[in-house]
N, C-alpha and C positions, 0 to 999 in steps of 0.2 A: 504494500499500499504506499509506504514512504517513497519507494522508488518511483511508483506511478505518479505521486503528487509532485515530486521533484521534476519529473519529465514534463508534466502538465505545466508547471511553473516556467520551466525553460522555454517551452513552446509559447507560453503567453508573453514572455519577454520578447521573443523573436517576432511574434505577430505584432506586438505593440510597436516595435521598431519599424516594421514595414508600414503599419497604419499611421505612423507619424508623418508619412508622405514627404520624407526628407529627400531632396534631390539637389543636384549641382547645376544642371543645365537642361536645355531642351534639345532634342535631336529632331530636326525637321527633315523628313525623308521624302524625296521625289523618286518616283518609280517609272521605269520604262515599260509600258504596257506590252510591247512585242515580246520581250523576254519573259514577262509574267505569263503571257498567253502560251508561249512555247513550253514553259515548265508545267503549266496546267494540263496541256495536252499530253505531255510526256507521262504524267501520272496515270492517264486513262485515255486511250485513243478515241473514245466516244465523247470526251469533253468538248464543249464549244466555248468560244470566247465572245464576250460583249465588249467590243472595242469602242472607245470614244470616237465621235465623228472625225476628229482630227487624229488620225492614227500616227502622225509624226510629232505629237506633242507629249511631253512628260506630264505625269499626273501626280497628285498627292497620295502618299501612303499614310502618313500620320505625323503628329507632333507628339514626341515621346519624352516625358520627364524622365531624367536619368541620373542616378547616383554613380559617379565614377568608380570603376572597379567592380561593379556588380550590375545586375539587371533591375529594372524597376525604379521606383515603386510602380505597382500595377493594381488594378481593380480596387481603388481606394474607397469606393462607396458602392457596394453591390446593390443597394436599394435605389440608386439614382439611375434608372433605366433610360435608354435612348428613347426620345419621343420625336417622331418624324415631324410633328406639327411645329416644333421649335425651330426647324430649319426649312420650313415650307417656302419662305421667301427667297431662299437661295438654292432650292432643290435642283432646278434646271442646270445651274452652273456646277453644282456638285456632281451631277450625273455625268458631266463631261470632264471635269477637272479633278474630281476625287472618285474616279470610276471604279466600280466593281467589275473586273474583267471576267470573273468566273461565271460563265453561262450556266443557266439552270439553278442558280442560287438566288435567294431573295435580294431584291434591289437594295434594301437597307442593310444587308448583312455586314458589309465592310464598315459603314458608318457606325452601326451599333457596336461592333467589336472595338473600333478605335475609341469611341466615346467611353465604353465601359472599362476598357483596359487602361487607357491613357488619359482620356479627357477628364475623368473623375479625379485624377491626381493633379492634372494641370490646373484644375479649377480653384486651387488655393491662391493662384495668381489673379488679381482683380480683372486684368485684361482678358482672361480666359475662363472666367467663372460661370459661363453658361454654354449651352450647346451652340447657340448662334455665334457667340464670340469665338469659341474654339474653332469651329469650322470656317468661319469667315476669315480668321487669322491665317489658316492654312491656305485659303484661296488667295489672300493678299500676298502672302510670302511666295506662292507659286508664280504670281505675276511679277513680283519685284526681283526675285532671285531665280528666274526661269532658266533651267538647263536647256530648254528648247532654244531660247534666244542665244545663250552663251555658246552652245555648240555650233549653231548655225553660223554665227559670226566668225567662228574659227574654222569654218569649212570642215567640221566633224559631222559628217552626214551619215545617216543610217545606211548600212549595206550588209548584204548577206555573204559577200565575198571578200571585201576589204577589211583588214584589221587595223586597229588603232593602238598606239602606244599608250600605256597607263601613264607614263610620264607626261605626254602631251595633254591628256585629259585633265590630269592634276594641275598642270601649268596654266591652262586657260581659265580654270575655275579660280585658282589663286590670284591670277592677274586681274580678274574681274571683281572678285569679292574681297580680296586681301585677307583671306583666312584659309586655314587648312581644312579641306573637306574630308569626308570618308567616302571611298569608292568601293562599291559592293558588286561582286560578280556572282553569277550562278554557273555552275559547271554542268554541261549537258554533252554527252558523247565526247568527253575529253576536251571540250572546247570551253573557254571562258567567255561568257556572255555578260556584257554590261547590264546590270540590273537595277541598281539604285545609287543615287548620290545623296549623301547625308550632310546637312549643314547644321552647325550648332549655334545655339543662342543662349545668352545669359537669362537669368530670371527677370531682367529688365528688358528682355526681348531684343537684345543687341547681338549681332553676329560675333562669334568667337571661334577660336581654333577648336577642332574636335579631338584634341589629344586626350587619351584616356578612355575613349569609347571603343577603340579597336587597336590592335597591335600595329606598329609601324613595320614596314618591309623596305629593305633597300633594293631599289630597282634602278639599274644603270647608274649607280652611285648616288641616287636621290632617295631620301627618306620619305615614304608615302604611307598615309593611313589607308590601308586596303586589305581585303582578303583575297584579291585576285592572285591566281597561282601562276600566271604567265606574264611576260613583258607586254604582250599585245592581246587585245580582247576584241571580240566581235560586238559591234553595236548594230543589232539586227534590224532589218527593215521589215515591217509588217506588209506582207503581200498575200492576198487571198489565195492565189494559186500555189504560192510557195508553202503556205500553211497547210493547204490541202494535201500537197505532196508529202510534207513532213508527217501529217496525220496518217497518211496511207502507209508510209514506212514504219511508223510506230505500231500501227495496227497489225502489219505483217509480222513484225518482230514479236508482238504480244501473242498473235494467233499461232505462230510456229513454235512458241516457247514450250 
């Protein structure tokens, strides 16, 4: 019984620490839908994708309060459920700029998940203390710190054949924003695909270096915050016929397994 009570007390202390909602910065994550779609189809050849109207635009994944050296906090208020009515005034914009790519899933699934897991923790900051403020801030940051615009200006154009240097991607972001971003890749069929760009913000909502959210790697002599496993990555172009071919290949592999 004593051991059980001690264990319960330890758990209570740990939970209290998490529920204190302590964090150091925000991670603002922009997502490349073409890579997300590819990964979704890889999991199941029958999956379909709901792509935004502008398939060449980056979208929002989320705004994540983060304590350096760990994950979270997360799910800070499980009773504060996502209410679609609170974002009805910006719903059309959310559907395109904070899009749920996963076909066959509820339209609100991504927003509900991001609000419950991250938004309820971000809400301790006055500028993010409601659904409308949280999601509106994400849309505003997407416009102000647009990877779509930054890459286009640097002639980094989506392609299913050409590869881009992680150094070049990091350089153009740093030159434009004057901070160190985090570059995230997904590996499919032994290829590194550009998946997300993460920009960090202080609690005062000012851009800051992302040191501490991911380990640095030295690539061609340069220290970069990234999980990419190669010097060059694919920045895939979403093409309906290419996706259908990829889906067929995945189906054949799945069928013959």
